[in-house]
C-alpha positions as CSV (number, residue, x, y, z in Angstrom):
1,M,4.7,5.1,16.4
2,E,1.9,3.7,14.3
3,P,1.5,3.7,10.5
4,T,0.2,6.8,8.8
5,I,-1.5,6.5,5.4
6,H,-2.5,9.4,3.1
7,L,-4.6,8.9,0.0
8,I,-2.9,11.0,-2.6
9,G,-4.4,9.7,-5.9
10,R,-7.5,8.1,-7.2
11,A,-9.2,7.3,-10.5
12,Q,-11.2,9.8,-12.5
13,F,-14.1,8.9,-14.8
14,D,-14.6,11.2,-17.9
15,I,-18.3,11.0,-18.5
16,E,-18.0,13.3,-21.6
17,A,-15.6,10.9,-23.3
18,F,-17.7,7.9,-22.4
19,S,-20.8,9.7,-23.6
20,A,-19.1,10.1,-27.0
21,F,-18.6,6.3,-27.2
22,L,-22.3,5.8,-26.3
23,L,-23.3,8.2,-29.1
24,E,-21.1,6.4,-31.6
25,E,-22.7,3.1,-30.7
26,N,-26.2,4.6,-30.5
27,I,-26.8,3.1,-27.1
28,E,-27.7,4.4,-23.6
29,W,-26.4,3.8,-20.2
30,R,-28.5,4.1,-17.1
31,R,-26.1,5.5,-14.4
32,T,-26.5,4.8,-10.7
33,S,-26.8,7.9,-8.6
34,G,-24.0,8.1,-6.0
35,A,-21.6,5.7,-7.5
36,S,-18.0,6.8,-7.2
37,P,-15.7,7.4,-10.3
38,S,-13.8,4.1,-9.5
39,E,-17.1,2.2,-9.3
40,E,-18.4,3.7,-12.6
41,I,-15.1,2.8,-14.4
42,V,-15.4,-0.8,-13.2
43,E,-19.1,-1.0,-14.2
44,V,-18.4,0.4,-17.6
45,A,-15.5,-2.1,-18.1
46,G,-17.7,-4.9,-17.0
47,R,-20.7,-3.9,-19.2
48,T,-18.4,-3.5,-22.2
49,C,-17.5,-7.2,-21.9
50,Y,-21.1,-8.0,-22.5
51,M,-22.2,-4.8,-24.2
52,S,-25.0,-4.7,-21.7
53,F,-26.1,-1.2,-22.3
54,G,-29.4,0.2,-23.4
55,Q,-32.1,-2.5,-23.7
56,A,-29.5,-5.2,-22.8
57,Q,-28.8,-3.5,-19.5
58,S,-30.0,-5.4,-16.5
59,P,-31.9,-3.5,-13.7
60,R,-29.0,-4.0,-11.3
61,S,-27.6,-0.9,-9.7
62,N,-23.9,-0.2,-9.9
63,G,-23.2,-1.8,-6.6
64,E,-25.3,-4.9,-7.4
65,F,-23.6,-5.2,-10.8
66,I,-20.1,-5.1,-9.3
67,K,-21.1,-7.5,-6.5
68,N,-22.4,-10.0,-9.1
69,L,-19.1,-9.7,-11.1
70,I,-17.1,-10.5,-7.9
71,E,-19.3,-13.4,-7.0
72,M,-18.9,-14.8,-10.5
73,G,-15.1,-14.5,-10.2
74,H,-14.9,-11.9,-12.9
75,E,-12.5,-9.7,-11.0
76,S,-10.2,-8.6,-13.9
77,V,-12.4,-5.6,-14.3
78,L,-11.5,-4.4,-10.8
79,E,-7.9,-3.8,-12.2
80,H,-9.2,-0.6,-13.8
81,A,-9.7,1.1,-10.5
82,S,-6.6,2.1,-8.6
83,W,-5.5,4.4,-5.7
84,T,-2.1,5.9,-4.7
85,F,-1.1,6.1,-1.0
86,M,1.7,7.7,0.9
87,L,2.8,5.4,3.8
88,T,4.9,6.8,6.6
89,H,5.9,5.6,10.1
90,V,6.3,2.0,8.8
91,S,9.3,-0.2,9.2
92,R,11.6,-1.7,6.6
93,A,10.6,-5.1,8.0
94,F,7.1,-4.3,6.9
95,T,8.1,-3.0,3.4
96,H,10.3,-6.0,2.8
97,Q,7.1,-8.0,2.9
98,L,4.9,-5.4,1.2
99,V,7.0,-5.2,-2.0
100,R,6.6,-8.9,-2.6
101,H,3.2,-8.0,-3.9
102,R,4.1,-7.2,-7.5
103,V,1.1,-7.9,-9.6
104,G,-1.2,-4.8,-9.5
105,F,1.2,-2.8,-7.3
106,A,3.8,-0.1,-7.9
107,F,6.2,1.2,-5.2
108,S,8.6,4.1,-4.7
109,Q,10.5,4.0,-1.5
110,L,12.9,6.2,0.4
111,S,16.4,5.3,-0.6
112,Q,19.0,4.8,2.2
113,Q,21.7,5.3,-0.4
114,Y,20.7,8.9,-1.0
115,H,19.1,9.9,2.3
116,D,21.2,10.5,5.3
117,E,19.9,8.3,8.1
118,H,21.7,9.9,11.0
119,D,18.4,11.1,12.4
120,A,16.4,8.0,11.4
121,S,13.4,7.0,13.5
122,F,12.8,3.4,14.4
123,V,9.5,1.5,14.7
124,M,9.2,-0.5,17.8
125,P,7.1,-3.7,17.4
126,A,3.9,-3.1,19.3
127,H,4.2,-6.3,21.3
128,L,7.4,-5.0,23.0
129,E,5.7,-2.0,24.6
130,S,4.3,-4.0,27.4
131,L,7.4,-6.1,28.0
132,P,10.0,-4.0,29.8
133,E,12.9,-6.4,29.5
134,A,12.4,-7.0,25.8
135,R,11.8,-3.3,25.2
136,E,15.1,-2.4,27.0
137,A,17.0,-4.9,24.9
138,W,15.5,-3.4,21.7
139,V,16.3,0.2,22.7
140,K,20.0,-0.8,23.5
141,A,20.3,-2.5,20.1
142,I,18.9,0.6,18.3
143,E,21.3,2.9,20.2
144,A,24.2,0.7,19.2
145,T,23.1,0.7,15.6
146,K,22.8,4.5,15.5
147,E,26.3,4.8,17.0
148,A,27.7,2.4,14.4
149,Y,26.0,4.2,11.5
150,A,27.5,7.5,12.6
151,S,31.0,6.0,13.2
152,I,31.1,4.2,9.8
153,N,29.9,7.4,8.0
154,A,32.6,9.6,9.8
155,S,35.4,7.1,9.2
156,L,34.6,6.5,5.5
157,F,34.1,10.2,4.7
158,R,37.4,10.9,6.5
159,D,39.3,8.3,4.6
160,G,37.1,8.2,1.6
161,L,39.7,9.2,-1.0
162,S,41.6,6.0,-0.3
163,L,38.6,3.8,-1.1
164,S,39.0,4.2,-4.9
165,E,40.3,6.8,-7.3
166,D,37.3,6.0,-9.5
167,L,34.8,7.6,-7.1
168,D,33.8,11.1,-7.7
169,K,32.0,13.1,-4.9
170,K,28.6,11.7,-5.8
171,E,29.7,8.1,-6.0
172,L,31.8,8.4,-2.8
173,K,28.7,9.5,-0.9
174,R,26.8,6.6,-2.4
175,A,29.6,4.2,-1.3
176,V,29.7,5.6,2.2
177,R,26.0,5.4,2.8
178,S,25.8,2.0,1.2
179,A,28.3,0.7,3.7
180,A,26.8,2.6,6.7
181,R,23.2,1.4,6.0
182,S,24.3,-2.2,6.2
183,V,24.1,-1.9,10.0
184,L,20.6,-0.4,10.1
185,P,18.0,-2.8,11.3
186,N,14.6,-3.8,9.9
187,A,13.0,-1.5,12.5
188,T,14.3,1.6,10.6
189,E,11.4,3.9,9.8
190,T,10.8,4.4,6.0
191,K,8.4,6.1,3.6
192,I,6.9,4.5,0.6
193,V,4.4,5.5,-2.1
194,L,2.1,2.7,-3.1
195,T,-0.3,2.4,-6.0
196,A,-2.6,-0.6,-6.2
197,N,-5.7,-1.6,-8.1
198,A,-8.8,-2.9,-6.4
199,R,-8.2,-6.5,-7.4
200,A,-4.7,-6.5,-6.0
201,L,-5.9,-4.8,-2.8
202,R,-8.6,-7.5,-2.3
203,H,-5.9,-10.2,-2.5
204,F,-3.6,-8.2,-0.2
205,F,-6.4,-7.9,2.4
206,Q,-7.2,-11.6,2.2
207,V,-3.6,-12.9,2.6
208,R,-2.0,-10.2,4.7
209,G,-4.8,-8.5,6.7
210,S,-5.7,-11.5,8.7
211,I,-2.3,-12.7,10.0
212,P,-2.7,-12.5,13.8
213,G,1.0,-12.5,14.5
214,D,2.0,-9.6,12.3
215,I,0.5,-6.5,14.0
216,E,2.2,-3.9,11.8
217,M,0.9,-5.6,8.6
218,R,-2.6,-5.8,10.1
219,L,-2.6,-2.1,11.1
220,V,-1.6,-1.1,7.5
221,A,-4.1,-3.4,5.9
222,A,-6.9,-2.2,8.2
223,R,-6.2,1.4,7.4
224,L,-6.0,0.8,3.7
225,F,-9.2,-1.1,3.9
226,Q,-11.0,1.8,5.7
227,I,-9.9,4.2,2.9
228,V,-10.9,2.1,-0.1
229,E,-14.1,0.9,1.5
230,R,-15.2,4.6,1.7
231,E,-13.9,5.1,-1.9
232,A,-15.6,2.2,-3.5
233,P,-17.8,0.1,-1.1
234,A,-19.1,-2.0,-3.9
235,M,-15.7,-3.5,-4.5
236,F,-15.0,-4.5,-0.9
237,F,-18.4,-5.5,0.3
238,D,-17.2,-8.9,1.3
239,F,-14.5,-7.7,3.8
240,K,-14.8,-6.4,7.3
241,T,-12.6,-5.2,10.1
242,E,-12.8,-6.9,13.5
243,K,-10.8,-6.4,16.8
244,L,-8.6,-9.0,18.4
245,S,-8.4,-9.3,22.2
246,D,-5.7,-6.7,22.4
247,G,-7.8,-4.2,20.5
248,S,-5.8,-4.3,17.3
249,P,-7.6,-4.7,14.0
250,I,-7.8,-7.7,11.7
251,V,-9.3,-7.7,8.2
252,R,-11.3,-10.8,7.3
253,R,-13.1,-11.9,4.2
254,V,-16.8,-12.4,4.9
255,E,-18.0,-15.9,4.1
256,R,-21.3,-15.7,2.2
């Protein structure tokens, strides 16, 4: 099972609204043909800092302008461009690390308190697939976990009324699943909606996408990078994806 990522939201640029601003200021803006809405939002934000429109506008294209901003370290304007992704077939071990990225990120994750995990899937670390002994031990542990989860659920629901007189049906269910989920491992498959801006993603790729020992993190980083590179190549021009000896991807910042 490998991570699956769906792009479900992206920035929109309202040219009519921005044209009204240009008219009010009695200035012009030379647009670059083919620039994406996210790239135009970032360019407009950057040019507003200097009011470099009309005669003050440099001959740089959208891509060149954004590249220059990044090279100058003026990356705050990249925070205006963001995307929303649906991540599935990822483990809770992965999301425990992912949600540490707070600045520029927003998360909404499947709740084990409200979702019945009797039929949960589990994400096997890729390195175990070629190691029969380790794989067998992992499978045995997962099976024991599933049995324990089912047993705890059944026992607590059967004797639930004795837990507390203060628990109504809803809170009893929450209490039971809270207790049962305590035995679920980090390998439990989860789903999470992630929104992140371009600046935050650049940092994520730099610190997470290039860790050789964390293959799941690299897989997610590489797939996110492939998506946003297509969406806004000007904002990620200095990153690239390479392959390690096992064929898995790694995202690296290109030294220039």
